Residue frames as a rotation matrix with the C-alpha (Angstrom) as fourth column:
MET 1
-0.992 0.061 -0.112 92.93
-0.095 -0.942 0.323 107.36
-0.085 0.331 0.940 -12.71
ASP 2
-0.286 0.958 0.025 89.26
0.428 0.151 -0.891 108.19
-0.858 -0.244 -0.453 -12.40
THR 3
-0.905 -0.113 0.411 88.13
0.426 -0.218 0.878 108.54
-0.009 0.969 0.246 -16.02
GLN 4
0.039 0.999 0.030 84.61
0.989 -0.043 0.141 109.52
0.142 0.024 -0.990 -14.97
SER 5
0.506 0.154 -0.849 85.81
0.526 -0.835 0.162 112.93
-0.683 -0.529 -0.503 -13.80
ILE 6
-0.630 -0.770 -0.106 87.84
0.330 -0.388 0.860 113.77
-0.703 0.507 0.499 -16.91
ASN 7
0.594 0.794 0.133 86.16
0.524 -0.256 -0.812 116.14
-0.611 0.552 -0.568 -19.33
ILE 8
-0.552 -0.807 -0.210 88.10
0.243 -0.397 0.885 117.10
-0.798 0.437 0.415 -22.43
ASN 9
0.662 0.749 -0.037 86.60
0.242 -0.261 -0.934 119.18
-0.710 0.609 -0.354 -25.19
LEU 10
-0.502 -0.854 -0.137 88.68
0.028 -0.174 0.984 118.96
-0.864 0.491 0.111 -28.36
PRO 11
0.441 0.652 -0.617 87.51
-0.624 -0.271 -0.733 120.06
-0.645 0.708 0.288 -31.79
LEU 12
-0.684 -0.660 0.310 88.29
-0.296 0.640 0.710 116.84
-0.667 0.394 -0.633 -33.67
ASP 13
0.140 0.703 -0.697 86.80
-0.987 0.159 -0.038 115.45
0.084 0.693 0.716 -36.80
PHE 14
0.888 0.339 0.309 86.23
-0.384 0.918 0.095 111.73
-0.252 -0.204 0.946 -37.18
ASN 15
0.735 -0.653 -0.184 89.43
0.201 0.470 -0.860 111.06
0.647 0.595 0.476 -39.13
GLN 16
-0.088 -0.767 0.635 91.52
-0.597 -0.470 -0.650 112.87
0.797 -0.436 -0.417 -36.53
LEU 17
0.357 0.312 0.881 89.93
-0.914 0.310 0.261 110.80
-0.191 -0.898 0.396 -33.83
ILE 18
0.999 0.004 -0.049 90.72
-0.019 0.951 -0.308 107.59
0.046 0.308 0.950 -35.71
GLU 19
0.341 -0.939 0.040 94.34
0.002 -0.042 -0.999 108.66
0.940 0.341 -0.012 -36.09
MET 20
-0.108 -0.332 0.937 94.56
-0.912 -0.343 -0.226 109.34
0.397 -0.879 -0.266 -32.36
ILE 21
0.710 0.442 0.548 93.08
-0.630 0.746 0.216 105.94
-0.313 -0.499 0.808 -31.57
LYS 22
0.854 -0.427 -0.295 95.63
0.080 0.670 -0.738 104.25
0.513 0.607 0.607 -33.82
GLN 23
-0.040 -0.927 0.372 98.36
-0.377 -0.331 -0.865 105.73
0.925 -0.175 -0.337 -31.62
LEU 24
0.440 0.275 0.855 96.99
-0.895 0.063 0.441 104.19
0.068 -0.959 0.274 -28.44
PRO 25
-0.760 -0.642 0.104 98.67
-0.650 0.752 -0.108 101.14
-0.009 -0.149 -0.989 -26.94
LEU 26
-0.607 0.512 -0.608 96.77
-0.042 0.743 0.668 97.88
0.793 0.431 -0.430 -27.35
ASN 27
-0.666 0.365 -0.650 95.51
0.745 0.374 -0.553 97.77
0.041 -0.853 -0.521 -23.74
LYS 28
-0.669 0.429 -0.607 93.93
-0.096 -0.859 -0.503 101.23
-0.737 -0.278 0.616 -24.14
LYS 29
-0.693 0.433 -0.577 92.38
-0.655 -0.044 0.754 100.23
0.301 0.901 0.314 -27.47
LEU 30
-0.624 0.446 -0.642 90.83
0.401 0.887 0.228 97.21
0.671 -0.115 -0.732 -25.78
GLU 31
-0.680 0.356 -0.641 89.56
0.568 -0.298 -0.767 99.41
-0.465 -0.885 0.001 -22.96
LEU 32
-0.696 0.397 -0.598 88.05
-0.566 -0.816 0.117 101.80
-0.442 0.419 0.793 -25.50
LYS 33
-0.732 0.409 -0.544 86.46
-0.251 0.581 0.774 98.85
0.633 0.704 -0.323 -27.31
GLU 34
-0.630 0.491 -0.602 84.69
0.755 0.568 -0.327 97.80
0.181 -0.661 -0.729 -24.10
VAL 35
-0.640 0.380 -0.668 83.42
0.112 -0.814 -0.570 101.34
-0.760 -0.440 0.478 -23.52
LEU 36
-0.699 0.351 -0.623 82.08
-0.713 -0.407 0.571 101.54
-0.053 0.843 0.535 -27.07
ILE 37
-0.724 0.444 -0.528 80.41
0.177 0.860 0.479 98.13
0.666 0.254 -0.701 -26.86
GLU 38
-0.597 0.495 -0.631 78.70
0.749 0.063 -0.660 99.14
-0.287 -0.867 -0.408 -23.62
GLU 39
-0.660 0.319 -0.681 77.59
-0.291 -0.943 -0.160 102.44
-0.693 0.093 0.715 -25.17
ILE 40
-0.731 0.373 -0.571 76.11
-0.559 0.152 0.815 100.65
0.390 0.915 0.097 -28.19
GLU 41
-0.672 0.482 -0.562 74.33
0.548 0.834 0.061 98.08
0.498 -0.268 -0.825 -26.03
ASP 42
-0.609 0.449 -0.654 72.86
0.462 -0.470 -0.753 100.83
-0.645 -0.760 0.079 -23.84
ASN 43
-0.679 0.334 -0.653 71.66
-0.627 -0.726 0.281 102.65
-0.381 0.601 0.703 -26.96
ASP 44
-0.738 0.400 -0.543 70.08
-0.174 0.665 0.726 99.43
0.652 0.630 -0.421 -28.29
LYS 45
-0.665 0.500 -0.555 68.26
0.746 0.434 -0.505 98.95
-0.012 -0.750 -0.662 -24.98
ILE 46
-0.587 0.437 -0.681 66.83
-0.059 -0.862 -0.503 102.46
-0.807 -0.255 0.533 -25.22
LYS 47
-0.698 0.315 -0.643 65.72
-0.708 -0.172 0.684 101.86
0.105 0.933 0.343 -28.82
THR 48
-0.740 0.415 -0.529 64.08
0.291 0.907 0.305 98.57
0.607 0.072 -0.792 -27.84
TYR 49
-0.629 0.510 -0.587 62.29
0.623 -0.121 -0.773 100.19
-0.465 -0.852 -0.241 -24.92
THR 50
-0.605 0.372 -0.704 61.06
-0.435 -0.895 -0.100 103.07
-0.667 0.246 0.703 -27.05
ALA 51
-0.705 0.334 -0.626 59.84
-0.552 0.295 0.780 100.77
0.445 0.895 -0.024 -29.81
SER 52
-0.723 0.410 -0.556 58.13
0.526 0.848 -0.059 98.46
0.447 -0.335 -0.829 -27.31
GLU 53
-0.840 0.360 -0.406 56.43
0.196 -0.496 -0.846 101.21
-0.506 -0.790 0.346 -25.36
SER 54
-0.557 0.669 -0.492 54.05
-0.812 -0.564 0.152 102.26
-0.175 0.484 0.857 -28.13
THR 55
-0.457 0.366 -0.811 53.10
-0.295 0.798 0.526 98.65
0.839 0.479 -0.256 -28.83
LEU 56
-0.728 0.136 -0.672 52.55
0.620 0.549 -0.560 97.86
0.293 -0.824 -0.484 -25.16
LEU 57
-0.906 0.383 -0.179 50.58
-0.246 -0.823 -0.511 101.05
-0.343 -0.419 0.840 -24.67
LYS 58
-0.441 0.770 -0.461 47.87
-0.677 0.052 0.735 99.69
0.590 0.636 0.498 -26.95
ASP 59
-0.232 0.307 -0.923 47.44
0.392 0.898 0.200 96.69
0.890 -0.315 -0.329 -24.63
TRP 60
-0.855 -0.176 -0.488 47.70
0.518 -0.226 -0.825 98.78
0.034 -0.958 0.284 -21.47
MET 61
-0.845 0.527 -0.090 44.78
-0.519 -0.849 -0.098 100.92
-0.128 -0.036 0.991 -22.58
LEU 62
-0.513 0.677 -0.528 42.38
-0.085 0.571 0.816 98.00
0.854 0.463 -0.235 -23.11
GLN 63
0.214 0.702 0.679 39.44
-0.860 -0.194 0.472 97.60
0.463 -0.685 0.563 -20.74
GLU 64
0.803 0.039 -0.594 40.45
0.096 0.976 0.195 93.96
0.588 -0.214 0.780 -20.18
GLU 65
-0.225 -0.965 -0.135 43.80
0.477 0.011 -0.879 95.15
0.849 -0.262 0.458 -18.90
GLU 66
-0.427 0.171 0.888 42.13
-0.631 -0.759 -0.157 97.58
0.648 -0.628 0.432 -16.50
GLU 67
0.662 0.748 0.056 39.96
-0.606 0.489 0.628 94.74
0.442 -0.450 0.776 -15.18
ALA 68
0.535 -0.514 -0.671 42.94
0.396 0.854 -0.338 92.45
0.747 -0.085 0.660 -14.72
TRP 69
-0.494 -0.868 -0.053 44.86
0.526 -0.250 -0.813 94.99
0.692 -0.430 0.580 -12.63
LYS 70
0.098 0.599 0.795 42.04
-0.216 -0.767 0.604 96.73
0.971 -0.231 0.054 -10.73
ASN 71
0.917 0.312 -0.250 42.58
0.134 0.348 0.928 94.78
0.376 -0.884 0.277 -7.48
LEU 72
0.159 -0.944 -0.290 46.27
0.926 0.244 -0.288 95.62
0.342 -0.223 0.913 -7.20
């Protein structure tokens, strides 16, 4: 089954979702766990990038940085 093409819109609150997850077989819970871990890691990467960008921007705007990269 291609899960990428499935789009289900259900009005669930968090507790209802938890109850549904509890009903899943173990293999589906483990699959869901992997999806959630990947989602969290992707979100952390975005946060790290965003936090780093403003710090790096200060260095990128220095005249010394312009000089270092002018021949490229």
